[in-house]
KOLNU-898622 format. One record per atom (N, C-alpha, C, O): residue number from 1; atom name; x, y, z. Coordinates in Angstrom, 3 decimals. Layout:
+-----+------+----------+----------+----------+
:   n : atom :       px :       py :       pz :
+-----+------+----------+----------+----------+
: NUM :   CA :        X :        Y :        Z :
...
+-----+------+----------+----------+----------+
END
This chain:
+-----+------+----------+----------+----------+
:   n : atom :       px :       py :       pz :
+-----+------+----------+----------+----------+
:   1 :    N : -182.590 :   89.944 :   81.718 :
:   1 :   CA : -181.232 :   89.921 :   81.275 :
:   1 :    C : -181.183 :   88.980 :   80.004 :
:   1 :    O : -180.430 :   89.220 :   79.061 :
:   2 :    N : -181.998 :   87.942 :   80.042 :
:   2 :   CA : -181.900 :   86.993 :   78.725 :
:   2 :    C : -182.472 :   87.824 :   77.548 :
:   2 :    O : -181.997 :   87.778 :   76.413 :
:   3 :    N : -183.511 :   88.575 :   77.905 :
:   3 :   CA : -184.129 :   89.304 :   76.724 :
:   3 :    C : -183.243 :   90.379 :   76.178 :
:   3 :    O : -183.346 :   90.742 :   75.006 :
:   4 :    N : -182.300 :   90.937 :   77.077 :
:   4 :   CA : -181.383 :   91.927 :   76.510 :
:   4 :    C : -180.330 :   91.123 :   75.684 :
:   4 :    O : -179.886 :   91.650 :   74.665 :
:   5 :    N : -179.965 :   90.066 :   76.001 :
:   5 :   CA : -179.052 :   89.186 :   75.247 :
:   5 :    C : -179.552 :   88.880 :   74.009 :
:   5 :    O : -178.816 :   88.968 :   73.026 :
:   6 :    N : -180.809 :   88.498 :   73.901 :
:   6 :   CA : -181.427 :   88.112 :   72.757 :
:   6 :    C : -181.656 :   89.308 :   71.803 :
:   6 :    O : -181.554 :   89.178 :   70.583 :
:   7 :    N : -181.969 :   90.476 :   72.403 :
:   7 :   CA : -182.001 :   91.784 :   71.673 :
:   7 :    C : -180.759 :   92.090 :   70.962 :
:   7 :    O : -180.742 :   92.355 :   69.760 :
:   8 :    N : -179.593 :   92.050 :   71.798 :
:   8 :   CA : -178.332 :   92.324 :   71.236 :
:   8 :    C : -177.865 :   91.348 :   70.252 :
:   8 :    O : -177.138 :   91.726 :   69.334 :
:   9 :    N : -178.244 :   90.037 :   70.371 :
:   9 :   CA : -177.879 :   89.007 :   69.285 :
:   9 :    C : -178.632 :   89.285 :   68.101 :
:   9 :    O : -178.077 :   89.183 :   67.007 :
:  10 :    N : -180.028 :   89.681 :   68.207 :
:  10 :   CA : -180.757 :   89.936 :   66.966 :
:  10 :    C : -180.246 :   91.189 :   66.288 :
:  10 :    O : -180.260 :   91.262 :   65.059 :
:  11 :    N : -179.779 :   92.213 :   67.071 :
:  11 :   CA : -179.172 :   93.346 :   66.418 :
:  11 :    C : -178.002 :   92.916 :   65.661 :
:  11 :    O : -177.905 :   93.188 :   64.464 :
:  12 :    N : -177.091 :   92.249 :   66.300 :
:  12 :   CA : -175.931 :   91.841 :   65.570 :
:  12 :    C : -176.112 :   90.969 :   64.312 :
:  12 :    O : -175.362 :   91.084 :   63.342 :
:  13 :    N : -177.135 :   90.092 :   64.362 :
:  13 :   CA : -177.547 :   89.396 :   63.174 :
:  13 :    C : -177.889 :   90.387 :   62.036 :
:  13 :    O : -177.403 :   90.326 :   60.907 :
:  14 :    N : -178.831 :   91.357 :   62.488 :
:  14 :   CA : -179.363 :   92.323 :   61.488 :
:  14 :    C : -178.125 :   93.094 :   60.971 :
:  14 :    O : -178.080 :   93.401 :   59.780 :
:  15 :    N : -177.176 :   93.401 :   61.765 :
:  15 :   CA : -176.006 :   94.224 :   61.222 :
:  15 :    C : -175.236 :   93.438 :   60.244 :
:  15 :    O : -174.798 :   93.981 :   59.229 :
:  16 :    N : -175.017 :   91.996 :   60.533 :
:  16 :   CA : -174.315 :   91.122 :   59.632 :
:  16 :    C : -174.996 :   91.002 :   58.407 :
:  16 :    O : -174.336 :   90.999 :   57.367 :
:  17 :    N : -176.416 :   90.888 :   58.374 :
:  17 :   CA : -177.168 :   90.880 :   57.181 :
:  17 :    C : -177.139 :   92.134 :   56.407 :
:  17 :    O : -177.268 :   92.052 :   55.186 :
:  18 :    N : -176.975 :   93.373 :   57.010 :
:  18 :   CA : -176.842 :   94.556 :   56.321 :
:  18 :    C : -175.565 :   94.686 :   55.700 :
:  18 :    O : -175.459 :   95.096 :   54.543 :
:  19 :    N : -174.451 :   94.315 :   56.503 :
:  19 :   CA : -173.118 :   94.323 :   55.772 :
:  19 :    C : -173.038 :   93.355 :   54.621 :
:  19 :    O : -172.437 :   93.693 :   53.601 :
:  20 :    N : -173.571 :   92.246 :   54.714 :
:  20 :   CA : -173.584 :   91.334 :   53.503 :
:  20 :    C : -174.345 :   91.878 :   52.266 :
:  20 :    O : -173.949 :   91.690 :   51.116 :
:  21 :    N : -175.449 :   92.553 :   52.581 :
:  21 :   CA : -176.098 :   93.254 :   51.466 :
:  21 :    C : -175.337 :   94.425 :   50.875 :
:  21 :    O : -175.472 :   94.715 :   49.686 :
:  22 :    N : -174.592 :   95.055 :   51.633 :
:  22 :   CA : -173.694 :   96.230 :   51.238 :
:  22 :    C : -172.615 :   95.552 :   50.178 :
:  22 :    O : -172.326 :   96.021 :   49.077 :
:  23 :    N : -172.135 :   94.446 :   50.713 :
:  23 :   CA : -171.164 :   93.757 :   49.756 :
:  23 :    C : -171.745 :   93.332 :   48.459 :
:  23 :    O : -171.158 :   93.529 :   47.395 :
:  24 :    N : -172.877 :   92.760 :   48.549 :
:  24 :   CA : -173.614 :   92.302 :   47.426 :
:  24 :    C : -173.983 :   93.460 :   46.518 :
:  24 :    O : -173.890 :   93.314 :   45.300 :
:  25 :    N : -174.403 :   94.620 :   47.054 :
:  25 :   CA : -174.771 :   95.788 :   46.227 :
:  25 :    C : -173.477 :   96.318 :   45.472 :
:  25 :    O : -173.508 :   96.648 :   44.287 :
:  26 :    N : -172.298 :   96.372 :   46.290 :
:  26 :   CA : -170.970 :   96.884 :   45.684 :
:  26 :    C : -170.615 :   95.967 :   44.550 :
:  26 :    O : -170.149 :   96.420 :   43.505 :
:  27 :    N : -170.823 :   94.707 :   44.734 :
:  27 :   CA : -170.437 :   93.720 :   43.648 :
:  27 :    C : -171.481 :   93.966 :   42.387 :
:  27 :    O : -171.057 :   94.004 :   41.232 :
:  28 :    N : -172.635 :   94.100 :   42.652 :
:  28 :   CA : -173.614 :   94.366 :   41.555 :
:  28 :    C : -173.328 :   95.623 :   40.835 :
:  28 :    O : -173.452 :   95.710 :   39.613 :
:  29 :    N : -172.915 :   96.678 :   41.651 :
:  29 :   CA : -172.719 :   97.956 :   41.020 :
:  29 :    C : -171.516 :   97.847 :   40.159 :
:  29 :    O : -171.534 :   98.373 :   39.047 :
:  30 :    N : -170.450 :   97.193 :   40.594 :
:  30 :   CA : -169.326 :   96.824 :   39.778 :
:  30 :    C : -169.645 :   96.114 :   38.475 :
:  30 :    O : -169.089 :   96.436 :   37.425 :
:  31 :    N : -170.573 :   95.115 :   38.558 :
:  31 :   CA : -170.904 :   94.375 :   37.329 :
:  31 :    C : -171.724 :   95.245 :   36.368 :
:  31 :    O : -171.656 :   95.152 :   35.142 :
:  32 :    N : -172.502 :   96.096 :   37.041 :
:  32 :   CA : -173.383 :   96.869 :   36.155 :
:  32 :    C : -172.397 :   97.957 :   35.268 :
:  32 :    O : -172.587 :   98.223 :   34.081 :
:  33 :    N : -171.327 :   98.510 :   36.097 :
:  33 :   CA : -170.423 :   99.462 :   35.412 :
:  33 :    C : -169.772 :   98.702 :   34.277 :
:  33 :    O : -169.616 :   99.219 :   33.171 :
:  34 :    N : -169.393 :   97.461 :   34.567 :
:  34 :   CA : -168.663 :   96.713 :   33.571 :
:  34 :    C : -169.432 :   96.476 :   32.318 :
:  34 :    O : -168.908 :   96.534 :   31.205 :
:  35 :    N : -170.846 :   96.173 :   32.553 :
:  35 :   CA : -171.742 :   96.000 :   31.469 :
:  35 :    C : -172.015 :   97.256 :   30.747 :
:  35 :    O : -172.244 :   97.141 :   29.543 :
:  36 :    N : -172.029 :   98.391 :   31.249 :
:  36 :   CA : -172.204 :   99.662 :   30.661 :
:  36 :    C : -170.949 :   99.926 :   29.726 :
:  36 :    O : -171.086 :  100.260 :   28.549 :
:  37 :    N : -169.781 :   99.760 :   30.305 :
:  37 :   CA : -168.529 :   99.866 :   29.530 :
:  37 :    C : -168.544 :   99.064 :   28.294 :
:  37 :    O : -168.231 :   99.508 :   27.189 :
:  38 :    N : -168.959 :   97.752 :   28.561 :
:  38 :   CA : -168.959 :   96.807 :   27.285 :
:  38 :    C : -169.960 :   97.336 :   26.318 :
:  38 :    O : -169.704 :   97.335 :   25.113 :
:  39 :    N : -171.050 :   97.771 :   26.771 :
:  39 :   CA : -172.081 :   98.243 :   25.842 :
:  39 :    C : -171.630 :   99.450 :   25.000 :
:  39 :    O : -171.874 :   99.542 :   23.797 :
:  40 :    N : -170.900 :  100.443 :   25.771 :
:  40 :   CA : -170.413 :  101.658 :   25.132 :
:  40 :    C : -169.429 :  101.210 :   23.975 :
:  40 :    O : -169.469 :  101.666 :   22.832 :
:  41 :    N : -168.502 :  100.211 :   24.453 :
:  41 :   CA : -167.484 :   99.884 :   23.506 :
:  41 :    C : -168.023 :   99.162 :   22.350 :
:  41 :    O : -167.482 :   99.294 :   21.253 :
:  42 :    N : -169.029 :   98.421 :   22.508 :
:  42 :   CA : -169.681 :   97.714 :   21.407 :
:  42 :    C : -170.391 :   98.664 :   20.559 :
:  42 :    O : -170.306 :   98.462 :   19.347 :
:  43 :    N : -171.094 :   99.690 :   20.973 :
:  43 :   CA : -171.726 :  100.647 :   20.298 :
:  43 :    C : -170.794 :  101.439 :   19.341 :
:  43 :    O : -171.099 :  101.707 :   18.178 :
:  44 :    N : -169.610 :  101.794 :   19.950 :
:  44 :   CA : -168.501 :  102.546 :   19.275 :
:  44 :    C : -168.004 :  101.633 :   18.143 :
:  44 :    O : -167.741 :  102.183 :   17.074 :
:  45 :    N : -167.858 :  100.417 :   18.240 :
:  45 :   CA : -167.408 :   99.535 :   17.258 :
:  45 :    C : -168.380 :   99.413 :   16.103 :
:  45 :    O : -167.994 :   99.372 :   14.935 :
:  46 :    N : -169.780 :   99.348 :   16.498 :
:  46 :   CA : -170.800 :   99.193 :   15.529 :
:  46 :    C : -170.889 :  100.562 :   14.731 :
:  46 :    O : -171.123 :  100.546 :   13.523 :
:  47 :    N : -170.712 :  101.673 :   15.383 :
:  47 :   CA : -170.715 :  102.885 :   14.698 :
:  47 :    C : -169.475 :  103.073 :   13.737 :
:  47 :    O : -169.632 :  103.569 :   12.622 :
:  48 :    N : -168.350 :  102.702 :   14.154 :
:  48 :   CA : -167.175 :  102.663 :   13.277 :
:  48 :    C : -167.335 :  101.806 :   12.072 :
:  48 :    O : -166.971 :  102.210 :   10.968 :
:  49 :    N : -167.900 :  100.566 :   12.263 :
:  49 :   CA : -168.135 :   99.690 :   11.152 :
:  49 :    C : -169.102 :  100.294 :   10.195 :
:  49 :    O : -168.877 :  100.192 :    8.989 :
:  50 :    N : -170.195 :  100.935 :   10.645 :
:  50 :   CA : -171.277 :  101.587 :    9.879 :
:  50 :    C : -170.513 :  102.561 :    9.002 :
:  50 :    O : -170.621 :  102.522 :    7.777 :
:  51 :    N : -169.757 :  103.417 :    9.621 :
:  51 :   CA : -169.095 :  104.563 :    8.809 :
:  51 :    C : -168.186 :  103.919 :    7.855 :
:  51 :    O : -168.157 :  104.368 :    6.710 :
:  52 :    N : -167.455 :  102.948 :    8.166 :
:  52 :   CA : -166.656 :  102.302 :    7.210 :
:  52 :    C : -167.373 :  101.733 :    5.908 :
:  52 :    O : -166.916 :  101.820 :    4.768 :
:  53 :    N : -168.538 :  101.153 :    6.261 :
:  53 :   CA : -169.342 :  100.624 :    5.121 :
:  53 :    C : -169.821 :  101.695 :    4.338 :
:  53 :    O : -169.826 :  101.605 :    3.110 :
:  54 :    N : -170.292 :  102.865 :    5.025 :
:  54 :   CA : -170.807 :  104.108 :    4.224 :
:  54 :    C : -169.870 :  104.658 :    3.333 :
:  54 :    O : -170.153 :  105.101 :    2.220 :
:  55 :    N : -168.550 :  104.618 :    3.927 :
:  55 :   CA : -167.413 :  105.173 :    2.935 :
:  55 :    C : -167.218 :  104.196 :    1.849 :
:  55 :    O : -167.055 :  104.586 :    0.693 :
:  56 :    N : -167.227 :  102.962 :    2.157 :
:  56 :   CA : -166.823 :  101.956 :    1.018 :
:  56 :    C : -167.995 :  102.103 :    0.026 :
:  56 :    O : -167.744 :  102.197 :   -1.175 :
:  57 :    N : -169.228 :  102.126 :    0.465 :
:  57 :   CA : -170.377 :  102.221 :   -0.529 :
:  57 :    C : -170.364 :  103.618 :   -1.283 :
:  57 :    O : -170.730 :  103.700 :   -2.456 :
:  58 :    N : -169.945 :  104.660 :   -0.587 :
:  58 :   CA : -169.879 :  105.797 :   -1.239 :
:  58 :    C : -168.856 :  105.877 :   -2.300 :
:  58 :    O : -169.114 :  106.499 :   -3.330 :
:  59 :    N : -167.688 :  105.285 :   -2.129 :
:  59 :   CA : -166.711 :  105.203 :   -3.057 :
:  59 :    C : -167.148 :  104.439 :   -4.219 :
:  59 :    O : -166.901 :  104.870 :   -5.345 :
:  60 :    N : -167.802 :  103.296 :   -4.041 :
:  60 :   CA : -168.348 :  102.595 :   -5.169 :
:  60 :    C : -169.290 :  103.286 :   -5.973 :
:  60 :    O : -169.324 :  103.124 :   -7.193 :
:  61 :    N : -170.098 :  104.085 :   -5.333 :
:  61 :   CA : -171.212 :  104.875 :   -6.105 :
:  61 :    C : -170.484 :  105.963 :   -6.841 :
:  61 :    O : -170.831 :  106.180 :   -8.003 :
:  62 :    N : -169.515 :  106.678 :   -6.306 :
:  62 :   CA : -168.838 :  107.701 :   -6.990 :
:  62 :    C : -168.107 :  107.272 :   -8.182 :
:  62 :    O : -168.021 :  107.926 :   -9.221 :
:  63 :    N : -167.521 :  105.981 :   -7.928 :
:  63 :   CA : -166.735 :  105.414 :   -9.168 :
:  63 :    C : -167.602 :  105.022 :  -10.342 :
:  63 :    O : -167.208 :  105.094 :  -11.506 :
:  64 :    N : -168.813 :  104.599 :   -9.979 :
:  64 :   CA : -169.821 :  104.169 :  -11.012 :
:  64 :    C : -170.157 :  105.412 :  -11.888 :
:  64 :    O : -170.233 :  105.335 :  -13.114 :
:  65 :    N : -170.339 :  106.469 :  -11.242 :
:  65 :   CA : -170.843 :  107.702 :  -11.973 :
:  65 :    C : -169.835 :  108.675 :  -12.444 :
:  65 :    O : -170.158 :  109.721 :  -13.008 :
:  66 :    N : -168.513 :  108.297 :  -12.192 :
:  66 :   CA : -167.496 :  109.183 :  -12.459 :
:  66 :    C : -167.337 :  109.295 :  -14.091 :
:  66 :    O : -167.392 :  108.345 :  -14.872 :
:  67 :    N : -167.133 :  110.633 :  -14.416 :
:  67 :   CA : -166.990 :  110.783 :  -15.855 :
:  67 :    C : -165.693 :  110.170 :  -16.420 :
:  67 :    O : -165.527 :  110.002 :  -17.629 :
:  68 :    N : -164.808 :  109.852 :  -15.507 :
:  68 :   CA : -163.477 :  109.190 :  -16.042 :
:  68 :    C : -163.481 :  107.669 :  -15.881 :
:  68 :    O : -162.462 :  106.979 :  -15.849 :
:  69 :    N : -164.691 :  107.237 :  -15.786 :
:  69 :   CA : -164.900 :  105.678 :  -15.495 :
:  69 :    C : -164.609 :  104.935 :  -16.624 :
:  69 :    O : -164.710 :  103.708 :  -16.599 :
+-----+------+----------+----------+----------+
END
């Protein structure tokens, strides 16, 4: 009988550990999703800034070589 109680207690402990791991994994998944979203936003801003710089430089080059300069 005592062995059965120990077995049940051991199983309950393992179940509690597994539940805690699931909570930790959900939290980690949420943090990873936030990090990916931040990375996507950052990449979009960098690409937008690069395009703006390319347009600015392109306008400068065109004005330098313009026959109406």
